N, C-alpha and C positions, 0 to 999 in steps of 0.2 A: 661570560656572566653565569654564575651558578644558579641553581634552581630556586634557592631561597630569595635571592635578590630579584629574580624574575617574578617570583610569587608576590613579593611586596609591591612591585610595579603593577602586577595584576590586580591586587587589592585596590590600588589607586583608580584603576579603570572600573572595577566591579562596584565600587562604592559611590560612583557618580549617581545623582538622583535618578536619571533615566534608567540606568542599568539596575539600580535597586528596585525601582518600580517594576521593571520587567521580571526580575527574579521573584518578587512578591507575587506578581500575576501568574508566573509559571508554576510556583509551588502551590498556589491556591487552586488553580485550574487542575493541576496534576492530582492534588489530594481529592478534589471533587470527583474526577473521572476514575480515580482509583477506588473510591467508595462505591460508585455506581457499577453494578455487575454488568458485564458484557461490553464495556467500552474499552478502558485501559489506555495507557499512555501512547502506545503505537498509533492507534486510531486518532487520538487527539493531536499528536504532532503532525500526522498526515493532513488533518483538516486545517491546521494552522499554517502549514507550509505556504500555500499561495497567498495567505493574508499577511505574511510578514516580509514579502519581497522588498518593501520600501524601507525596512529597518536596516541598520548597518549590520554586518555579519556578526560582530561580537554580541550585540543586543539580541539578535534573533537566536543565536546559539545559547545564550544565557537563559532566554525564555524556554527553549526546548529542554535544556538540562534541568530546569526547575520542574517542568512537567514530568520528566523522567523520574527524578528523585521523589516528587510528590506522589506519583502513581504507586511507587513502592510503599510509601507510608500509608496511603489511603486504602490499599487493598486489604489491610488487616481489619479495618473497621467493618466492612461488610462480611468478612470471614468470621469475625467474632460475634457480631450482632445478628447476622442473617444466615450464617453457615453457608454463605455463597461467596467465594473469593472474588474480589474485583479484579485481581491480577493472578495469573497462574502460579506465580511464585508464593502466593499467600495461601495456597491450598493446605499446607501443613499446619499453619496457624489456626485453621478452622477446626482441626481435630480436637485440640484441647481448649482453644479460646472460646468456642461456642458452648462447650460444656461448662466452662467457668461462668459464662454469661447466664446460662440457665439456672445456675446456683446463686444468682444475684451478685456475682463478682465481675460483671462486665467492665466496671470502672478500673479494677485492678488489671484486668487483661489488656485493656486499651492503654493503660499507663505503661505497663512493661513493654508493650509493642512499640509505643512512641519513643520512650527513653532508650530502649535497646536499638531502635532504628537510628537514633541520633548518635549514640556511642559508636555503633558499627559503621555508620555512614561517615563519621568524622575520621575514624581510624583508616577506613578504606580510602578516603580522599587524600589523607596524608601519604599513604603508601603510593597512591596513584601519582601524586605530585613528584615524588622522588624516584619512582621506578620508570615512569613513562619515557623521559628523555634519554636516559642511558640505554633503554631498550631500543629506542628509535635510532640511536647512534650505531648500535650493532646491526640493525636492519638495513642501514645504508649500504652495507657490503653484500647484501643479498643479490644474487645473479637472477636474470630472467627465469632460468630453470628453477631456482629456489622459489620464486614467486608462483610459478605454475604449480609446484607441489603444495605450497602453502594454501593456494586457493582451492586445490583439490581437497585438502583437509576440510576447509570451510564448507565446500559443497557436500561432502560426505557426512560430516558431523551434523550440520544443520538439517539435512534431509533425514538423517537417522534418528536424531534426538528430539526434534520438534514435531510432536504428533505421536499418535499411538501406533502408527504403522510406517515402517521404513519404505515400503513400496509406495504408499501415498505421499510420503515426503519426497521421494525421488520424482514422482509424477508432478508434484508442485514445482520442484526445481527445474524440470524440463519445460514446464509452461513458462517460467520466468526467463530461462535461457532463450526460448523461441521468441518471446516478445522482444527481448534485447537484440535479436538479429534483424528486426524490421528496420528498413531504411537503406540508405546508400552505404555500401561497404567501403571503408576508408582507403584500402590499398588499391583495389581494382576499379572503384567507381561504379560497380554494378549494383542495381537495385535488388534488394532481397525481401521477399514476402510482402511486397507492396500491392500485389494484385491489380496493378494499373491505377491505383488511387494516388493522385499527386500529393495529397495531404500526408501520406505515410512515408514519402521520400526522406523527410527529415527525421524519421523514427517516431516512436511514441514517447511523449514526455514522461519521464519517470514519476513526476509528481502526480500526473493524471492516473497512472497505473496504481500508485500507492493509495490514492484516495478511492479509486474504483474498488480495489480488492478489500481494503480495510473498512471503508465506510459503506459504500453501496452494497457490497457483497454481504458484509456482516449484518447490516440493518435488515435487509430483506430476509436473510436466513433466520435471524432472531424472530422476525415477524411471522414467518411461515411456521416456525417451530412452536411459537407461543411460549408460554411459561413465564419465568420470573416470579415474582409474587410469593416468596416465602414469608414466614412470620418473623417480624423484627422483634428481637428481645429488647425490652425497654432498658434504658440506661439510667441507673439510679446513682446519685452521688457524683462527686467530682473525681475525675481520673487521677488518683494518687496511689502511691504504693506504701504499704506498711513497712516497718523495718524488717520484718521477717520476709516479706515478698522481695525486698531489695537484696537481702542476704542470699536468697535462693536464685535470684535472677542474674546478678552480675557475673558469676562464673560462666553461666550459659551465654551471656552476651559476648564474652571474650572468646569462648570456644566457637560460637557461631561465626564470629568475625574471622577466626583462624581458618574455618572452612570456606567461607564465602569469597573472600578476596582472591586467594590463589586459584580457586576453581573457576571463578568468574573471569579471571585474566587469561585462562587457557583458550586457545582457538576453539576447543571443543567444550567450553565451559557453559556459562549461563547461570541462572539463579535457582532453577528447580532442583538440580542435583545436590548442591550444598545444603538446602533446607531439609531435604530428606535425611541426609547424613547427620545433620545437626540434631534432628529429632531422635534418630536412632541412638546417637551418642548420649543425649540427655536421659533418654529412657534407661540406658544401661548404667549410667553413672549416678543417677538420682538416689538419694536416701529416702525418697517418697514414691517408690515404684508403684505402690498401691493406688496412687492418685492418677496415674496415666490411664487414659481412656475415660476419666471422670472429671478432668479439669485440672491438670498439673501446670503450674505457672511456668516451669522450665520448658514445657512443650510449646509455649508461646514465645518465650524470651529468646531461646536459641535459634529457632528457624527464622524469626523476624530479623535478628541480627545478621544471620547468614544471608538473608534476602537482600538487605541493604548494603552489606559489604560486597556482595557479588555485583550489585549495580555499579559500584565504583570500579570493580575489577573488569567488568565488561568493556569499560572505556579504554583499558590498556591496549588490547589488540585493535580497537577501533581507531584510536588516535595514532598509534605507532606504525601499524602496517595496513591500516585501512580495511580490516576484516570485521564485519559485524557478526556477533554470535547470538543475537536475540532480535526479535521483531522490531523493538523500539530502536535498537542500535542501527538496524538497517535503514530505518526511516531517518534517523539523525544523520547517517552517512549521506542520504539524499539531500538533506539540508545543507551540509557542507558543499556538496557538488553544485547545488543550485547557486551558490555564491562564488563559484569558480575555485573552490578549495578542495584539494584531494588529500584526505588523511593518509599519512604514511611517514616514512623516514624524513622527508623534506619539510613536513609541516612545522616542526619545532624551529628549524633554521629559517624558514621563509615567513612564517606567521607566528613567531614566538609570543609577541605581546598578546595576540588574540587568544592563543591557547592558555596562557597563564591567567588572563582575565576570566576565561571560562572556568579554570580550576579554582580561582579565588571565589567565583560566584557559587561554586558548590559548597564551600564552607559557609558562606552567608546564607544560602538557601537551606542548608541543613539546620542552621539555628532558627531560621524562620519557621521551618516545619515543626520544630519542637514547640515553639510558641503557638502555632496554629492548631496543632493536634491536641494539646492538653486542654486549654480553656474552651476551645470551640468544638469539643467532642459531641455535644448535644446537637449542634448545627449539622455536623456531618451525618449524624444518625438520622436526622429528619430528611436528608436527601434520599435515603433509601425508600421513602414513601412516595417519591415521584412516579407517576404511572409510566410504564415502559413505552407506551405509544407516543407520549410526549417527547421522550428522549430520542426515539428513533426518527420522528418527524423533524426534530431540530437538526439531527445529524445529516439527514437527507438534504435539507435546505442549505446548510453550511457547505456540504460537499459540492452542490451545484454552483452556489455563489462563489466558492473558492476557486473552482475551475475557471469561471468567467473572470474573476478578479486577477488571475495570473496571466491574463491576456489571451485566454482560449476563446475560440468561436464556437459556432454550431457543430463544426466537424469534431472539435475536441469534446464537446458534450456527447456527441454520438459515440465516440471512442470510449468515453467515461462509462456510459451505460451499457455498451456492449461488453467491455471488460468487467463491469459490475455484475452483469448477468452470469459471466463465467465465474466470478467470485461467489455468487449465490450457489451455483452448482458445486463449487469446491467446498463451501461451508456445509451444505446439506449432505455431502458425501464424507464429511470429516477430513477433508484434505487440508493440511495446514497452509496458511498463507505465507508465513515467513520465508520458507525455502524459495518460493517464487520471487519474492522481493530480493533476496540474496542473489539468486540466479540472474535476475534482471540487472542488478547493479554490478556484480562481479564478472558476469559473462563477457562483456566487452573488454574489461581489463585482462581477464584470463586469455582471451583471444590475442590481445596486443602483446602480452608477455610471451605467449607461445610462439607467435610470429617472430619476435625478436630472438628467442632462443634458437629457433630453426634457421633463421637468417645467419646468425653467428656461426652455426655448425654446418651451414650449407645443406640443410635438410637431413642431417644425421640425427635420428631420434635418441641416440645414446646420450646426447647432451643433457637430456632430462634427468639422468642419474649420474651426472659427471662429478658433482661435488658431494662431499660427505653429508652436508646438511640436507641436500635434496634427497639422498638415499634414506636418511632418517625420517624425513617428512613423508615420503611415499610409504614407508613402513607404518608410520602412524596412521596415515589415511587408510591403508589396508586393514589395520587393526580396528579402526573406527567403523569400517564397513562390515567386518566379520563378527566382532564381539557382540553387538546387539542381536544379530541373528542367532548366534550360538546360545546366548543367554536366554533368548525367547524359547528356543527348542528345549533347553534344560528345564525351564519353568513349566513348560507344557508336559514334559515327561515325568516331572516330579510328582 
């Protein structure tokens, strides 16, 4: 059955009243958390994980995908009106968007961000629909050694690129790998890092760790740092674009999409890199170079399109080979695993209807987001006036209740707050959380594939570079490790 037929069946599932309601809830919540600085979709999905266990897998994943796409939309609102991005990938939109807002053109900036997000998100979702399954079919032939090298790329790139310091990224990765070792080792039956505590013999629930690091850690770190509270630029008028704005924006939307999707689809991708590349391109190609730095609309249109196209691209490695390349993708991978699903080459053959229902919901959610973001722009702007302490208190309550709702007891709450305290220390030291989550999730899979490879070769380590693909992947991992270091040295010496 071809992708188009499966997609039509997916629309049949996605357009049921229940799934439509979940998609609407997801994009609404996602937009709201994208608007609010310091929260973001990763934290929100983490909080919702234990509260959605009674939903069917398709409904829960549709909800999470809506939060993910909505967060990408909403981040531009706080970037434009408050000069504080709600999502890291919206940083570039703040450069020109806030300047436009201060000139009284906030409505135009929000309109080009919303329409550009819709255009790029739709194109990216179309590409995802028709690229993902063929890529998964290729991945079926990967050997255990290939997977070991592929996961090594994920470890290196996530640790190197997420955060300001590669050393801090690798420290975070090591923390996640260590937490993943807790419990009974599957091959020998020996207990690892349990310290005689019976509760730890089954390991530490990934959901508890995700909530602890993203929710507890971030909340207390924000509270200790203080801050928030910039001046919100008032929104005047309805978010619409003039003919001239549209003429200047649509080429930027397409160029941003051309950057966003392929870079987002790379194991070393993500949304931040294409947004910066898009901004640099628009600044170089624009006929209105004098406006850059003072509120150029192309500087909002291109990066926001790149941001949302990359959001679709990030789902390619997640769905086809089970590799998360962003914090939110790592948490969504946890959601898959909590329902007994393992993203990878077999996902399309074993759970095809669910995958295509999820893809169909992305089209629906993207349209919902356009409708939500244009008429309700004033409402989202008012969310920026909510006091930070109210937001943090709510997150703390939901994190605690969520852990209890997932079947956790007092021992799980103790683990939650102990790891949460670790998360506070990480946040205060500017150690990124995402590498820890990636290490926690992929660590056991890495160990399993490494054991399989060594079992096949009877302990011969040369099996790890036996295939041409594994050699290429190890070279890529080495480059990903060396290039950021060399680039940093060159910047410092310049």
